[in-house]
C-alpha positions in Angstrom: 8.2 12.6 -17.4 7.7 9.1 -17.1 4.5 7.4 -16.1 4.4 4.7 -13.6 2.3 1.6 -15.7 3.0 -1.6 -14.1 5.4 -4.0 -12.0 5.8 -7.7 -12.4 5.3 -10.7 -10.4 6.8 -14.1 -11.3 3.9 -16.6 -10.2 3.6 -20.4 -10.5 -0.6 -21.3 -11.1 -2.0 -18.6 -13.3 -5.7 -19.3 -12.2 -4.9 -19.2 -8.5 -3.2 -15.8 -8.8 -5.8 -14.5 -10.8 -8.6 -15.6 -7.9 -6.4 -13.8 -5.3 -5.9 -10.8 -6.8 -9.2 -10.2 -7.7 -10.8 -11.5 -4.1 -8.0 -9.5 -2.2 -8.3 -6.3 -4.1 -10.6 -6.0 -6.7 -8.5 -6.8 -9.4 -9.3 -7.9 -13.0 -7.6 -9.1 -15.9 -7.2 -6.3 -18.3 -5.4 -8.2 -21.1 -3.9 -11.7 -21.4 -1.1 -12.2 -23.7 0.5 -15.8 -24.6 3.1 -17.1 -26.0 5.0 -20.1 -26.6 7.2 -20.2 -23.3 5.0 -18.2 -21.0 1.9 -15.9 -20.7 1.5 -12.4 -19.2 -1.6 -11.5 -17.4 -2.2 -7.8 -16.9 -4.2 -7.3 -13.6 -6.0 -3.6 -12.6 -8.8 -2.2 -11.2 -11.1 1.1 -11.7 -9.1 3.1 -8.6 -5.8 3.1 -10.7 -4.8 2.5 -14.2 -1.7 0.8 -12.4 -1.5 -2.7 -13.5 0.2 -5.9 -11.8 1.7 -8.1 -14.4 1.8 -11.7 -13.7 4.4 -13.3 -15.9 3.9 -17.4 -15.8 6.7 -19.0 -17.2 5.3 -22.4 -19.0 6.9 -26.0 -17.5 8.0 -24.5 -14.2 6.9 -26.6 -12.0 8.9 -25.3 -8.5 8.1 -22.2 -6.6 10.3 -19.0 -7.3 13.3 -18.5 -4.3 12.2 -14.5 -3.8 15.3 -14.2 -2.0 16.1 -11.3 -0.3 15.8 -8.5 -3.2 12.0 -8.4 -3.3 10.2 -5.3 -1.0 7.0 -5.5 -1.3 3.5 -4.3 -3.8 1.4 -1.6 -2.2 -2.5 -0.5 -2.4 -4.4 1.6 -0.4 -7.6 1.2 1.1 -10.6 3.9 2.2 -11.0 1.2 5.5 -8.2 -0.4 7.0 -10.0 -2.2 9.4 -12.4 -3.7 6.8 -10.2 -4.7 4.5 -8.3 -6.6 7.6 -11.1 -8.2 8.5 -12.7 -9.1 5.4 -9.2 -10.7 4.0 -8.7 -12.8 7.3 -12.4 -14.1 6.3 -11.5 -14.9 3.5 -8.6 -17.1 5.3 -5.6 -15.4 3.5 -2.3 -15.1 5.7 -2.4 -11.7 7.0 -0.3 -10.0 9.5 -1.6 -7.5 12.4 -2.3 -3.7 11.6 0.2 -1.7 12.2 0.5 2.0 13.0 4.0 4.8 12.3 3.6 8.1 14.3 6.0 10.6 13.8 6.2 13.8 15.6 3.3 15.7 13.6 1.1 12.2 14.0 -0.1 9.4 12.8 2.0 8.4 9.6 1.0 5.0 8.3 -1.9 2.7 9.4 -1.2 -0.9 7.5 -0.8 -4.8 7.3 0.3 -7.4 5.1 -0.9 -9.9 3.4 0.6 -13.3 1.4 -0.4 -13.9 -2.2 -0.3 -17.6 -3.0 3.6 -17.4 -4.2 4.8 -15.6 -1.0 4.8 -12.2 -2.1 4.0 -10.2 0.5 1.4 -7.3 -0.2 1.4 -4.3 2.0 -2.4 -2.7 2.5 -2.7 1.1 3.5 -5.2 3.3 5.4 -5.4 6.0 2.7 -4.3 8.7 4.6 -1.5 11.6 4.0 1.0 10.5 1.0 -0.6 7.2 0.5 -4.1 8.1 -1.5 
């Protein structure tokens, strides 16, 4: 059986991205691998062993074109309203809280926050399948 271990995104500015993911989601650098033409930074927190891999290609100055293929990275939180207020107070670009309902009631409550490179991160209330 396969085990999910990380997801990778390309970022322009290592310090700016590390600070964002630390402040927004409490992720810390778990490992940093520096190569001649690129650097890999693995970030995680105590909530999960799953890591976000930041790839920094050395010498790149222009922003990445995210295109129409990227979906989103998702995290779950115990108090969505508090996280929405906290991220807003930090000055991050965030969307409104959305609630999806089905026949059996609430399916999901969430909002999106945008990282410094334009990636969307879905922040979900822990509930049902989103633990």
